[in-house]
C-alpha positions in Angstrom: 0.1 0.0 0.0 2.5 2.2 1.0 5.5 1.3 -1.4 6.9 2.8 -4.5 8.3 0.8 -7.0 12.4 1.2 -7.3 12.2 3.3 -10.2 10.3 5.8 -8.5 12.8 6.1 -5.7 15.6 6.3 -8.3 13.6 9.2 -10.2 13.5 11.3 -7.0 16.9 10.6 -6.1 18.3 11.6 -9.6 16.2 14.8 -9.4 17.6 15.7 -6.1 21.4 15.1 -7.3 20.8 17.1 -10.5 19.3 19.7 -8.2 22.6 19.4 -6.0 24.8 19.9 -9.1 22.8 22.6 -10.8 22.4 24.8 -7.6 26.2 24.2 -6.6 27.5 27.1 -8.8 25.7 29.6 -6.5 27.9 28.7 -3.6 31.4 29.6 -5.0 30.7 33.6 -5.4 32.2 35.6 -8.1 35.8 37.0 -8.8 36.8 40.4 -10.5 37.4 39.7 -14.3 38.3 41.3 -17.7 36.4 40.4 -20.9 38.1 40.8 -24.2 36.1 41.5 -27.1 36.7 43.2 -30.7 35.1 46.1 -32.0 36.4 45.0 -35.7 34.2 42.6 -37.6 37.2 41.2 -39.4 39.4 40.4 -36.3 38.8 37.3 -34.6 38.3 36.2 -31.2 40.0 32.8 -31.0 42.6 30.7 -29.5 45.4 33.0 -30.9 44.1 35.9 -29.0 43.8 33.8 -25.8 47.5 32.6 -26.1 48.2 36.3 -26.8 46.5 37.3 -23.6 48.2 34.5 -21.6 51.6 36.0 -23.1 51.0 39.6 -22.0 49.8 38.6 -18.6 52.7 36.3 -17.9 55.3 39.1 -19.2 53.7 41.5 -16.8 53.6 39.0 -13.9 49.7 39.6 -13.3 48.5 36.5 -11.5 45.5 35.0 -13.1 42.9 32.6 -11.3 41.6 31.4 -14.5 41.7 32.4 -18.2 39.5 31.0 -21.0 37.6 31.7 -24.1 34.0 31.4 -24.7 31.2 32.4 -27.1 31.3 36.0 -26.0 35.3 36.6 -25.9 38.4 35.9 -23.9 37.6 36.2 -20.2 40.5 36.3 -17.3 39.6 36.1 -13.4 41.8 37.6 -11.0 41.9 37.3 -7.2 41.2 41.0 -6.3 40.2 44.3 -7.9 43.7 46.0 -7.9 44.8 43.0 -10.1 42.0 43.4 -12.4 42.5 47.0 -12.9 45.8 46.5 -13.5 45.2 43.8 -16.1 42.8 45.9 -17.8 45.3 48.7 -18.5 48.2 46.7 -19.5 45.9 44.7 -22.0 44.1 47.8 -23.4 47.7 49.4 -24.2 48.9 46.2 -25.7 46.4 44.9 -27.7 45.4 48.4 -29.0 42.1 50.3 -29.5 40.8 47.5 -31.9 39.8 45.5 -28.8 37.3 46.1 -25.9 38.5 45.4 -22.5 35.5 45.4 -20.2 35.6 45.2 -16.5 33.0 42.3 -15.2 32.5 39.6 -12.5 32.7 35.8 -13.2 31.6 32.9 -11.1 34.5 31.0 -9.3 32.7 27.6 -9.9 34.9 25.1 -11.6 35.4 24.0 -14.9 33.5 20.8 -14.7 30.4 22.1 -13.5 30.5 24.7 -16.4 31.0 21.8 -18.8 27.7 20.4 -17.8 25.8 23.7 -18.3 25.8 24.4 -14.5 25.9 28.1 -14.1 24.9 30.6 -11.2 21.8 32.6 -11.1 22.1 36.1 -12.6 21.8 38.6 -9.9 20.0 41.8 -10.5 21.2 45.3 -9.9 20.1 45.5 -6.4 22.2 42.4 -5.4 25.1 42.6 -7.7 25.9 46.5 -7.8 26.3 48.0 -11.3 24.8 51.1 -13.1 21.3 52.7 -13.9 20.9 54.8 -16.6 17.9 56.7 -17.6 18.1 58.0 -21.4 16.0 60.7 -23.3 15.5 59.9 -27.0 15.5 63.2 -29.0 12.3 62.7 -30.9 12.6 66.2 -32.9 16.0 64.8 -34.2 14.1 61.6 -35.5 11.7 63.7 -37.2 14.1 66.3 -38.7 16.1 63.1 -40.0 12.9 61.4 -41.6 12.4 65.1 -43.3 16.2 65.1 -44.4 15.7 61.7 -46.0 12.5 63.0 -47.9 14.9 65.9 -49.5 16.9 63.3 -51.1 13.8 61.0 -52.2 11.9 64.0 -53.8 15.2 64.9 -56.0 15.1 61.3 -56.9 11.4 61.0 -57.8 11.2 64.3 -59.5 14.2 63.3 -61.8 12.9 60.0 -62.6 9.4 61.4 -63.4 11.3 64.1 -65.5 9.4 66.8 -63.8 11.0 70.4 -63.7 11.7 72.0 -60.6 14.1 74.7 -59.0 15.3 73.4 -56.0 14.4 71.1 -52.8 15.1 72.3 -49.2 14.2 71.7 -45.6 12.9 74.0 -43.2 12.8 72.3 -39.9 10.4 69.4 -40.3 9.0 70.8 -43.5 10.3 70.2 -47.1 9.8 72.9 -49.7 10.0 72.3 -53.5 10.5 75.4 -55.6 8.8 75.6 -59.0 8.6 78.1 -61.7 4.9 77.9 -62.7 1.8 76.2 -61.4 1.4 73.8 -64.1 4.9 72.1 -63.1 3.7 72.3 -59.2 0.3 70.5 -60.0 2.1 67.7 -61.9 4.7 67.0 -59.0 2.0 67.4 -56.4 -0.1 64.5 -58.3 3.1 62.5 -58.6 4.4 62.7 -55.0 0.8 62.6 -53.4 0.3 59.1 -55.0 3.9 57.8 -53.9 4.2 59.5 -50.5 1.0 58.9 -48.5 2.4 59.7 -45.4 2.8 63.5 -46.2 0.6 66.1 -46.5 1.2 68.7 -49.4 0.5 72.4 -49.5 0.8 74.7 -52.4 1.7 78.4 -52.1 3.1 81.4 -53.7 6.3 83.2 -52.7 7.0 86.1 -54.9 7.3 84.9 -58.4 8.1 81.2 -57.4 5.6 78.6 -56.7 6.3 76.5 -53.6 5.1 73.0 -52.5 5.4 72.4 -48.9 5.5 68.7 -47.4 4.8 68.1 -43.7 4.6 64.6 -42.0 1.1 63.7 -40.8 0.2 63.0 -37.0 0.0 59.2 -37.9 3.2 59.3 -39.6 5.1 61.1 -36.6 3.8 58.8 -34.1 5.1 55.8 -36.3 8.6 57.5 -36.8 8.7 58.3 -32.9 7.7 54.8 -32.1 10.2 53.2 -34.4 13.0 55.5 -33.2 12.3 54.1 -29.5 12.2 50.6 -30.6 15.1 50.7 -32.7 17.2 52.5 -29.9 16.3 49.9 -27.6 17.3 47.1 -30.0 20.5 48.7 -30.7 21.4 49.0 -27.0 20.7 45.6 -26.6 23.3 44.6 -29.3 25.8 47.3 -28.1 25.5 46.1 -24.5 26.7 42.5 -25.1 30.0 43.9 -25.4 30.4 44.6 -21.9 29.4 40.8 -20.9 26.6 41.8 -19.1 24.8 38.6 -18.2 21.0 40.0 -17.9 20.7 43.7 -18.8 17.4 45.4 -18.2 16.6 47.4 -21.1 13.0 48.7 -21.3 10.9 51.9 -22.2 9.6 54.4 -20.0 7.2 56.5 -21.0 7.0 58.0 -24.8 10.4 58.7 -25.1 12.8 57.4 -22.4 14.7 54.1 -22.1 15.9 52.7 -18.9 18.9 50.8 -18.8 20.6 48.7 -15.9 23.7 46.8 -16.1 24.1 44.6 -13.0 27.7 43.8 -12.6 29.5 46.4 -14.7 32.1 48.1 -12.7 33.2 50.6 -15.7 30.8 53.2 -15.9 33.1 55.2 -18.5 32.8 52.1 -21.0 29.3 51.8 -20.5 28.7 55.4 -21.6 30.8 54.8 -24.3 29.2 51.6 -25.6 25.6 53.2 -25.1 26.6 56.2 -27.4 27.7 54.0 -30.2 26.3 53.8 -33.6 27.0 51.7 -36.8 25.6 52.1 -40.3 26.1 51.5 -43.9 26.7 53.9 -46.7 27.0 53.1 -50.5 29.4 55.6 -52.3 30.7 55.5 -55.8 34.4 55.0 -56.3 36.1 58.1 -58.0 37.7 56.3 -61.0 38.7 59.6 -62.8 40.9 60.8 -59.8 42.2 57.5 -58.5 45.5 57.5 -60.3 48.9 56.8 -58.6 49.8 60.5 -58.0 46.4 61.2 -56.2 46.4 58.1 -54.2 49.8 58.9 -52.9 49.0 62.4 -52.2 45.8 61.3 -50.4 47.7 58.9 -48.3 49.9 62.1 -47.1 46.6 64.1 -46.2 46.2 65.9 -49.7 42.8 64.4 -50.4 41.3 65.8 -53.7 38.0 67.9 -53.5 34.8 66.0 -53.1 36.6 62.8 -52.3 37.5 60.9 -49.3 40.5 58.7 -48.7 40.0 55.0 -47.7 41.9 51.8 -47.8 39.9 48.4 -48.1 40.5 45.5 -46.0 43.5 44.1 -48.4 45.1 47.5 -47.9 44.3 48.9 -51.3 43.8 52.6 -51.5 40.8 54.4 -53.1 39.5 57.8 -53.4 35.5 57.5 -52.9 33.2 60.3 -53.8 31.6 62.1 -50.8 28.0 62.0 -52.3 26.1 59.2 -50.8 24.1 57.1 -53.2 22.5 55.2 -50.2 22.4 54.7 -46.6 21.3 52.2 -44.1 18.2 53.9 -43.5 16.5 52.1 -46.3 17.6 48.6 -44.8 14.6 46.6 -44.0 16.6 43.2 -43.0 20.2 41.7 -43.3 21.2 38.2 -42.9 24.4 36.1 -43.5 24.4 33.4 -46.3 27.2 31.8 -48.8 27.9 32.9 -52.3 26.6 30.1 -54.7 29.6 30.5 -56.8 32.4 31.4 -54.8 31.4 29.6 -51.6 32.3 32.5 -49.5 30.6 34.3 -46.8 28.4 37.1 -47.8 25.5 39.3 -46.2 22.2 39.6 -48.2 20.6 43.0 -47.6 16.9 43.9 -48.4 16.1 47.4 -49.1 12.5 48.9 -48.9 10.7 50.2 -52.3 12.6 53.5 -52.1 15.9 52.3 -51.3 15.4 49.6 -54.3 14.4 52.3 -56.6 17.4 54.4 -55.9 19.9 51.5 -55.9 18.5 50.2 -59.1 19.1 53.7 -60.8 22.6 54.1 -59.3 23.5 50.6 -60.7 22.2 51.3 -64.1 23.9 54.7 -64.2 27.4 53.3 -63.2 27.9 50.0 -65.1 31.3 49.1 -65.4 32.3 51.3 -62.4 33.2 50.3 -58.7 30.9 50.7 -56.0 32.2 51.2 -52.5 30.1 49.9 -49.5 31.2 51.5 -46.2 30.5 50.2 -42.7 30.6 53.4 -40.4 30.9 52.9 -36.4 32.0 55.3 -33.8 32.8 58.0 -36.6 35.1 55.7 -38.3 34.4 54.5 -41.7 35.7 51.1 -43.1 35.5 49.8 -46.8 34.1 46.4 -46.3 34.0 45.9 -50.0 34.1 47.7 -53.4 32.8 45.3 -56.2 32.5 46.5 -60.1 28.8 46.9 -61.2 28.2 44.5 -63.9 24.9 45.1 -64.6 21.6 46.9 -63.4 20.6 45.5 -60.0 16.7 45.6 -59.2 14.5 44.0 -56.8 16.0 45.7 -53.4 18.0 42.6 -52.9 22.1 43.2 -52.6 24.6 40.8 -51.7 27.8 42.1 -49.9 30.8 39.8 -50.6 34.3 40.4 -49.0 33.4 38.6 -45.6 36.2 37.0 -44.0 34.0 34.2 -42.3 30.5 33.1 -41.5 30.9 35.0 -38.2 31.8 38.3 -39.7 29.0 37.9 -41.9 26.8 37.4 -39.0 28.2 40.4 -37.2 27.6 42.9 -39.7 24.3 41.6 -40.6 23.4 42.6 -37.0 24.9 45.8 -37.2 23.0 46.5 -40.4 20.0 45.3 -38.9 19.9 47.3 -35.9 23.4 48.8 -35.3 22.1 52.8 -35.8 20.8 54.6 -33.2 17.5 55.9 -35.2 17.7 59.1 -33.0 20.4 60.6 -30.5 19.8 59.9 -26.9 21.1 61.8 -23.9 21.7 60.4 -20.4 19.4 62.6 -18.0 20.0 60.2 -14.9 22.8 58.0 -13.8 23.2 55.8 -10.7 25.6 53.6 -9.2 25.0 50.7 -6.8 28.2 49.6 -5.4 29.0 45.7 -4.8 29.1 46.4 -1.1 25.4 47.4 -1.0 24.6 44.5 -3.2 26.2 42.1 -0.8 24.3 43.8 2.3 21.2 43.2 0.5 22.2 39.4 -0.1 23.1 39.0 3.2 19.9 40.5 4.4 17.7 38.5 2.2 19.7 35.1 3.0 19.4 35.7 6.8 15.5 36.6 6.3 14.9 33.3 4.3 17.3 31.3 6.9 15.5 32.4 9.9 12.2 31.8 8.3 13.3 28.1 7.3 14.6 27.4 10.9 11.5 28.6 12.7 9.5 26.5 10.7 11.7 23.8 11.1 11.6 24.1 14.7 7.9 24.5 14.7 7.2 21.2 12.3 9.7 18.9 14.5 8.1 19.8 17.8 4.5 19.8 16.7 4.6 16.8 14.2 7.6 14.9 15.4 9.0 12.5 12.6 6.4 13.4 10.2 7.6 16.9 10.8 11.3 16.2 10.4 10.3 14.6 7.0 8.3 17.8 6.1 11.5 19.8 6.9 13.5 17.5 4.6 11.2 18.0 1.8 11.1 21.7 2.5 14.9 21.6 2.3 14.7 19.8 -1.1 12.3 22.2 -2.5 14.6 25.1 -1.7 17.4 23.1 -3.3 15.3 22.4 -6.6 13.9 26.2 -6.8 17.6 27.3 -6.9 18.6 24.8 -9.2 15.7 25.6 -11.7 16.4 29.3 -11.7 20.1 28.6 -12.2 19.3 26.3 -15.0 16.8 28.9 -16.8 19.3 31.6 -16.1 16.7 33.8 -14.3 17.7 36.9 -12.7 17.4 37.0 -8.9 16.4 40.4 -7.4 15.2 41.5 -3.9 11.6 40.6 -4.9 12.8 37.4 -6.1 14.2 36.8 -2.6 10.9 37.7 -1.0 9.3 35.0 -3.3 11.5 32.5 -2.2 10.5 33.1 1.5 7.0 33.1 0.4 7.4 29.7 -1.2 8.7 28.3 1.9 5.8 29.4 4.0 3.3 27.9 1.3 5.2 24.9 0.7 5.1 23.8 4.3 1.1 24.5 4.3 1.0 21.4 2.1 2.8 19.3 4.3 0.7 20.6 7.3 -2.4 19.5 5.1 -1.1 16.0 5.0 0.0 15.7 8.6 -3.4 16.8 9.7 -5.4 14.3 7.3 -3.2 11.5 8.5 -4.0 12.4 12.2 -7.8 12.7 11.3 -7.6 9.2 9.8 -6.0 7.7 13.1 -8.7 9.4 15.2 -11.4 7.5 12.9 -9.7 4.3 14.0 -8.0 3.6 10.7 -4.3 1.3 11.0 -1.4 3.7 10.5 -0.6 2.2 7.1 -4.3 3.0 5.9 -4.0 6.6 7.6 -0.7 7.3 5.7 -2.2 6.2 2.4 -5.5 8.0 2.9 -3.7 11.1 4.2 -1.9 11.8 1.4 -4.4 10.6 -1.5 -7.3 12.8 0.2 -5.1 15.7 0.7 -3.7 15.9 -2.8 -7.0 17.5 -4.1 -6.9 20.5 -1.6 -3.3 21.0 -2.0 -3.7 21.2 -6.0 -6.8 23.5 -5.6 -4.9 25.7 -3.4 -1.7 25.8 -5.6 -3.7 26.2 -8.9 -5.5 29.3 -7.7 -2.3 30.8 -6.1 -0.5 30.1 -9.8 -3.1 31.9 -11.6 -2.5 34.8 -9.7 1.3 34.3 -10.2 0.6 34.1 -13.8 -1.3 37.1 -13.9 1.5 39.1 -12.0 3.9 37.7 -15.1 1.7 39.0 -17.6 0.7 42.3 -16.6 3.6 43.2 -14.4 7.1 44.6 -15.2 10.4 44.7 -13.6 10.3 43.5 -10.1 6.9 42.4 -10.3 7.6 40.1 -13.0 10.8 38.7 -11.3 8.6 37.9 -8.2 6.1 36.1 -10.4 8.7 34.0 -11.8 10.3 32.9 -8.7 6.7 32.5 -7.2 5.4 30.1 -10.2 8.4 28.1 -10.3 8.4 27.7 -6.5 4.7 26.5 -6.5 5.8 23.7 -8.9 8.6 22.6 -6.8 6.5 22.8 -3.7 3.8 20.3 -5.2 6.7 18.0 -6.2 8.3 18.0 -2.9 5.4 17.8 -0.6 3.6 15.1 -2.4 6.4 12.9 -3.8 9.6 13.6 -2.1 8.0 13.6 1.4 5.9 10.3 0.6 9.0 8.5 -0.9 10.9 9.2 2.4 7.8 8.2 4.6 7.4 5.0 2.3 11.0 4.3 3.1 10.6 4.6 7.0 7.1 2.9 7.2 6.2 1.1 4.1 8.3 -2.0 4.7 7.1 -2.3 8.1 4.7 -5.5 8.5 3.2 -4.1 11.9 2.9 -0.6 13.0 1.4 0.2 16.3 1.8 4.0 16.2 2.9 6.7 14.1 5.3 9.5 15.1 3.2 12.4 14.2 2.5 14.1 17.4 
């Protein structure tokens, strides 16, 4: 009656052992560390960089606790912050500006635990320390940039339609097109209204000239502002990856603000630099007429011919590129890595919107046989990725960029092109730093509250329910172990509200054991045998336990769905705690009770108080 088959005991034992393994990394703490990544897509973060880093640290007699390479870069762990800061300065000076040396914190857990995917929980800003930024998005600049794009679009559309005009200029967020006569204005207005439905056009006289003014509609303004905010948030996510922040918080606040929290980041200056980085694409024509040996030699010395810029491509070949920009990354709708069917090399496939496709088609038609330079611009520095010869007119809005060193570089550049540019400037209007000592104090208080709550519950259960109370305490401890293991396995972020949810879970978990124990007592009072009382107690208490936990889980799911930030963190721990408490109260505690009483033929009394 009260015996489990062997496989059930083995299942419980396996789950408990796995819980121990995956909860263990949280016991080792963290050490100061540096992370090395690269700012250049063509530079590899590989074993060679790892060996170079090891050699530099040995030459400078800087002791290292651990040095390894993972998916995010080369990481070195040190005994204290003084060694960490010294290593950062040395590595930055020896490796050069092409590499980002970011300060961080890394777990001290051994390699064999990391090899099985056992990692510690992420800690939130309130527990780990770090930096908090509140950024304001310049929405006016976003609208100004949109209006500036229409200036070029109008010129191209009027030329394509062979419509006569005197000039196109921007006045704030209004684009003005000047004409000689009303007939030309009306023809242009009909053509532009058909293509640019987001704009409102108004004709007016200014002396002898006829002016067609175009302004964005309110719906278009709202869409541009929403896009600017979402694009900036996506860009910040990608940029912050360089800092090695395990679980950054980047979320919208209000209509034009973004909250950024970077737990564990010690280098505030580096964080500010990363937040302000931009990356975009420019397509320009190579100036073939001026690209002779003399001009290239003079340009290398700083004497660049008028109307051109001097660059060298990735192979070191110099070239003069026209200042006039044919196309920018603003027209890109998507970008992804791929392989060239002919050469087998890595490429980037870029999709352009309708306007970009039209501009690109016209540019390639007019420049067949000439070279087109594709520039990647980041942190104000432009790099020629490739400069292919235009063989034929290219339509359809799909462009293939070759010249990638490998698939990883193609993936990185695709990421930059998809969301590398800030759609509008941002300004840091609030900055707060939470020190590691404050985080440690919060962890200590949270641990103490949970520990003393556990001790108080344990004393009560053991005194009141004796042996069955001890079994309840054991299952409660396993419940806490499994909850920590689950949070670590899911790489959830633990905050102060999360610790409060852990304490609440302990209280709710013991409630299920109380229901079971009281039901067993009731069965004994009704005259049932001890074995029958144990069986009936667990079976009949299950429905009540299930109902209570389901209703509480509904509340937790609602908190997760509707809440944000700390509320959502509380809900995650709360819901996981309900699942683990159901398992430990019903399965684990009964397994232990079955081991104690299930194999006894005669039981005269149960130790249940």
